[in-house]
N, C-alpha and C positions, 0 to 999 in steps of 0.2 A: 118660934118666931119666924115670920116669913118675910123675905125681901121680895118685893113685886112692883110692876109698874102702878103709878098712882091712877086711880079712876075718879070720876066726877063724884061718886059717892064718898071718897076719901077726903075730899078738899076741906070740909070743916075740921075733920080730926087732924089733918096735916097742919093747918092754920093754928089749932089749939097746941100742937106740939111746938110750933115755933113761938107762939105767945108765952109758952111755959119757960123758954129759955131767955125771954127779953126781945126776941125778933117779931116785933108787932108790924101790923099794917103791911102784910106781905101778899095779900090776895092778889094785887095786881102783878106782882112778879109770877106768881104761880100761874095766873092766867096767860101772861105773856109767853113764858117758856112752854107752858102746856099746849099752846096753839101752834107751836113751831116744829116742823119736820126735822130740823137740825138739833132738836133738844129732846131730852127724855127726863121724867120725874119718876122717882121711886119712893116708896114707903117701906117701913119696918111695921108689920102688923102683928100685934099679939091679940089674936082673936079679933074682937071688934075695935080695940083700941089701937090708934096710930101712935107708936112709940117713937117714931123718928122719920126723917125725910132726908132726901138726896136728890142731886140732879146732875146732868151732863149736858154739855152743849159742844158741837163740832163746828170748827170753822174750815172752809175749804182751803186746799194748798197741796204743796208736793213736798212731804206729806201734809195732811190736814193737822190742825192743832186742836187739841181737846181741853176743855175746862170742866172740872169737877166743882159743884157749887152746892150750896144749901144744906150741908151735912148738919143736921140737927138731931139730938136724942133728948127726949124728956128726962128731966133730972131723976126720976125714980128708976130709969132704965140705964143710967149711965154707968161707966166702969165695968161694963160686961162685954166689950168688943163689938157693940152695935155700930158705933160710928165707923170702925174699920170696915165692917161688913158692907155698910152702905156706900163707902167709899170704893171698895173692891168692885160692887155692882156697877157703879157709875164708870170706873175705869174699863171694866169688861165691855160695856156698851160702846165706849169710845174706841177701844182697841178693835172690837168687831168691825168697826166702820173705818179702819185704817189710820187712826190717830197715830202720829209721831210722838211728839211731846204732850204730856198730859199736865196741865197747869192748875193750880188752885191758890186761893188767898185764905191763909190760915189764921185763926185767932190764936192767942197765947195758949189757950186751953186746948185747941185742936192740934197745935203744931206737934206735940210728941206722938200723937197717933199718926200722922202723916209721915214723920220721921221714921217710925217702925216699919212703915210701908215701903220705905226707900226713897221718899221725896227729899230733894236737896232745897236748902233754903237761900233766898236771895235778898233783894231789897224790901224793906218795909214801906207801907203806905199809912199815912195818917187819915183818920175818918174825921171830918170836921162837921159837927152838928151845931147849928146856929139858930137863935131865935129870930123872929121877924125883925126885931130891932136890929139885931147883928146883920142880917141881910140888908136892911136899909143902909146901915152904916157903911157896908162895903160898896153898895151901889153909889152912894152919895159922898164917898170920902174925897174930900178936896185935896187931901195930901197924896193921894194915889198918883202914880205916873200918868201924865196925860198922854193919850194915844196920839202918834204922830198924825199930822193933818192929811196925809195921804193914805190912811187906814180907814175903810168903810166897812161897816157892820150892817147887814141886811139879812132878810129872811132867805133861806136856801130856796133857790129855783131849780127846776129840772136841769138846766144847763150847768149848775154847779156841782151836781152830784158825782160826777167822774172825778173831779178834782178833789172833792171832800174824801171820797174814797181812797184816793192815793195819798192824801195827807194821813188818813188813818193807818194805812198799811206802813207808812214811812215811820210812824210813831210806834206801832205795836208790833210790827213784823207779822201781822195776821191779816187775813181778809174778813172783815167784820161788815162787808158791804151790805149784806142781807139785813143785818140789824138796823143799820143806818137808814137804808131805803124805807123800812118799815115805819120809821119814826121821823121821817124827813119833813113831815108837815110841822113839826115842832122844832126845827132846826135853824140856826143862824150861821152865816158864814162871814169872816173877816177877809176882806180882799185889799190888796195893794197894787196900784197900777193895773187893775183888772184881773189880778192873778189871786187865786185863793191862798191864803197863808194860815188860816185857822178856822175852826168851826165849834159850834156848841149845839148839843141836843138836849132839850128840856124832856126828860123822861118822865112818864106818868107816876113813877114812884118817887120822884124827887132827884135832884141833881142830874147827873148825866154826863157823857164824855165830853171834855173840853180839850181840844188838841191844836197846838200852834207851832208854827215854825220858829218863832222868835218870841222873847219874852213881852215885847211891846203888844204883840197881838194877843198873847196868852192872857196878860193881866187885863187888857180891855174885855176879853170874853168872860173872864172871872168875875169882873165887875158887872157885866151884864147878866150873868146866870141868875143872881137873886131876883132880878126884875121879871124874869120870865118862867122861873121854875114853878112847878105845879104845887109843891109842898115846901113851904119856906123853911121848915126846920131842918131839911135834909141839905147839908152842905156838901161840899165836893170831897172826894177821896183823891189825895195827891201822894205820889211817890216821893219818898225822901230825897232821891237824887235831883229832884226838881227844886233847886235852891231858890230861884226867883219867886216861885208860887208861895213856898214856905216863908220866905222872908217878908212877902207882902201881908199874908194872913197874920204873921206875928206882929207886924207893925200896926195891923188893925185890932190887935188884941183878942184875936181868935186862935184858940189852941186845939190841938187834935183831942178829941173825947178818947179815943182809942187808937190802936194800931192793929194792922194785919200784915202778914209776911207772904210775899210771893214765893211760891214753892213749885217744883216741877220734878217729873219723871223723863228721862230721855234728854234729849238736846233741845233747850228752849229756843223759841224764836229770837232773833235778834231785834232789840227794841231800843228806843230812844226816850227814856223817861223824862228828860229835860223838856220834852214836847208835850207831856201829859199834865194838863192843868186841872184835870177831873176825870175820874174813871167812869166807865160805863154803869157799873154798879158794883156791889161786892160779891158778885157771883163770878164775873168776868172783869178783869182789869181794864 
């Protein structure tokens, strides 16, 4: 079994490996990360068969923060240590580029693997997957809190980008400005008295980051998201410490389909989960 960087010829096999464990429709994610200099994708190859995949992304900082993501092993190759090897390859790539903390979001099945590698567990996130009808119900919910009249939501313009990046750093403790700038054409900003207080990015794989400084802006953006998201079935990922978001989703009758756990090696960045009303994806929080 060989762990090596993914090539264009590996893509169909990598997607098949993800399909085999239920992670479907991931081509757009592979294409997004594969095109970025701050990210790397790996495969575990058993001859011509792609047995597993993994990835890593580095965010700048002092020191940079690294994320391990997309660790997948085909069912027939599981329980042989391959997930750990893919994770170690991703960690090595990040450490070689100066990463301080290394973060990941672990499924319940993957968590024991990461704990054996020394990762520490923190907060959980709920993954909300809703139907088109659910999405319309959220967007049209007359019982939802009414946004204050001084809150305006509009498309992100170039002059908003600096404030949006500041909001994101405040919420996550990381510099994800490169990601946000790449997808800014599909972003909305909430302003109050001309100051940015929140934003949402409609990512091509569905859902996307929703960040807000207060619950009023966060819930308004959460209600906006279903009307602009590109894949209606992909609902938000919300950290459990964000009580306002979880309470609203519960009141709308939308429950988390599954959960993942935030884990890290080293000292994690200081974050404010109460500002996170939707994660970027389940590769990076």
